[in-house]
N, C-alpha and C positions, 0 to 999 in steps of 0.2 A: 520386764521379763528377763530372767537370768539366761544368758547365752548358753551356758553349759547344761542347764536343765533342759532347755529346748533341744540341744544337740542330743542329749540322752533319750528324750522322748522320740526324736526322729529315728535313732538307732533301733529302738524297740519296735517302732512301726515297720521299719525295714525287715526286721527279723520275722514279724508276723506276716508280712507280705511274702517272704520266701516260703514260710510254712504253708501259706495258702496255695502257692503254686504247686508245692508237693502234694497237698491234699487234692488239688484239681486233677493231677495225673492219676492219683490213686482212685479218684472218683470215676475217671474215664475207664480205668481197668475194671472197676466194680460194675459199672453200667454195662460195659461190653460183655462181661461174663454173665450177668443176669439175663441179658438179651439172648445170648447164644444158648444158654441152658434152657430158657423158656421155649426157644424155637425148636430145640432138639428133644424136649421132654416127650417121652412116649415113642420116639422114633427108634426103629430097630436098625442096628448096624451089624455087619458081618465081622466076626472075629474068628480067631483060630479055634475057639470052642463052640462055634456056631453063632446063631443070631442072639444078639444081646440088646435088650430094650433099655434105653436110658430113662429110668423112672426116678432117679435121685437128683436132688437139686445141688448136691455136693459132687462136683466133677473136677478133681485136681488137674487132670490132663487138659481140660478145657481152660481152666484158670491159668495154667502155665502158658498155654498157647495164646490166649487173649493178652496176657501180660507181656509176653514176648513181642507180639505184633504191635501192641500199643507203644511200648517203650522204643521199639525199633523205628516206628514212624516218627514219634516225637523226637527221639534222639538224632536221627539222620536229618530231619528237617531243621532242628535247632543247630546242628553242626553246619549245615549249608548256610544258614543265616549268619552264624558266627564267622564263618570264613568270608562271607561277603563284607563283613565289617573289619577285615584284617588291615585295610588301609587306614583305619582309625576314624577319627571324628568326621573327616571329610565325607565319608560314605553315608553317615547318618544325616549330616546337613543336606547333602544333595538328595537323599531319599525323601526329605520333607519339603523339597523345592526351594531351599534357601539359596541365596546368591552370594558368591564370594565378593567381599569388598576389596576393590583395587587399593593396594597400599599407597599409591600415589594420587588417590582421588582428591579433588578439590571441593567436593560437595560439603558444605559446612557441617551438617549433622553427622555425616559419615566420618569426616575428618576428626570431629570431636570424639566419636566412638573409638576410633583407632588410637587417639591420644590417651583416652582413659584406659583402654586395654593395655597399652604399653606401660602406663604408670603402675597398674596392678601387677604386671609381670615383673617389673623391677622390684616392687615392694615384696612380692612373694618369692622371688628367686626362681621362677620357672620360665622356660622359653616363651617368647611372645607367640601366642597361638593365632592361626588364621581366623579372620572375623567374617561372619556371614550375617546377612539380613534376609528376613522373610517378608518380602514386599507385600504379599497379599494378606498379611495378618495385621489388623488394626488394633487388636488388644495389646495390653502391656504384658509381655512375657519374654523369657530368654531361656537358653539352656547351654550347657557345656557337654560335649561328647568326645569320646576317644577311649583308647585302651591304656595309654600312658600319658605322662605330661608332655612327652615329645611329639605325640600325634593328636593332641587335643585341639578342639576348635571351640570358639564361643559364637553363639548365634543369638540375635535379638530380633524382635518383630519390628515392623515399620511403626507401629503404635508406640513402642518403647522409645524410638528415636524422636518422634514428633511430640509426645506428651510429657516427657520427663526433662527436667533441667539437668545441668551437669552434675550437681551433687546427687540427685536421685539416680541418674544413670550410673554414677560411680558406685552407689550402694548395690545396684543390681549386678554390675559386673563383679564387684567384690564377692557377692554371694555365689556367683558362678565359679569364681576362682577357688572358693572353699570346697566346691565339689571336685575340682581338679586335684587339689592337695589331699583331700580325704579319700580319694580312690572311688568315689561314688559312681563315676562314669563307667568304670569297668563292670560294676554290679548292674547298672542299668542296661548295659549292652547284653549281659548274660540273661537278664530277665526278658529283654526283648526277644532274644533268640528262643527262649523257652515258650514264650507266648506264641511265637510264630509256629513252633512245633505243634502246640495244641490246636492252633488255628487250622493247620494243614490237616490234622486228623478230623476236625469237624467238617472241613470242606470235602474230604473224601467220603465221610458218612452221608453228607447231604447229597453228593453226586450219586451215590448208590441208591438212596431212597428216591431221588428224582427219576433215575433210570427205571426203577421198579414200577413207577406209575404207568409206564408205557409198555410194560411186559406182563404177559398173562402166564403165571406159573402152571406148569403141567404136572399133574399128580399121577402117581402110579407109573407103570411101564418100566420098572427097573428096581434094583435093590435100594431100599430106603425111600422110595417114592419121591416126595418133594424135599428130600433132605438137603440137597445142594441149595435150593432156593431158600430153605429155612436158615441155613448157615449164613447166606448173604444177608438176609433180613436181620 
């Protein structure tokens, strides 16, 4: 396998992944718009010109409102998550329950891991990153996280330490250092923040639907009848 061909394929996949995230947000806006338009279809609203019945499925004002609310929720939630990562890779490692390896440890496998990380740092010319271990993970896996080379961390699973020999471990760590040098970590943090924003929007919608299960909408008795309940739905 040619390394540069593999690298080019990985870059194309990353581009497609970013495009899919954008389409996900657009899909949320579209779904929200269609839901609100359907809920308000045929509902009379009071305007300066009198009562106006919404009987068209093209409502630019509703589209603008739904888009604004969706982007605000996703944007603010993503910003919150991004700010929570401002301390760098340590925040990501601690978020997944990884444990920092003591630099003075005498445990043989952890000592070997630290030595390999130091070797890769010297070879690549980047600062030696803090090393973490996910003790509860028996599979073979690892990741690098951080915003820059100065706040990056390298984490491996317990299975990586116990199942790989030194040469194999060195290959895994070298792979993670390639992510540090290529700036992949920063992109991953951005995507994580966007996913969190979309997740928050979904949780809000689920909470509203759940609350409506225990409420009985009242119709009539005011302008627009059940308009408010329709908008919430």
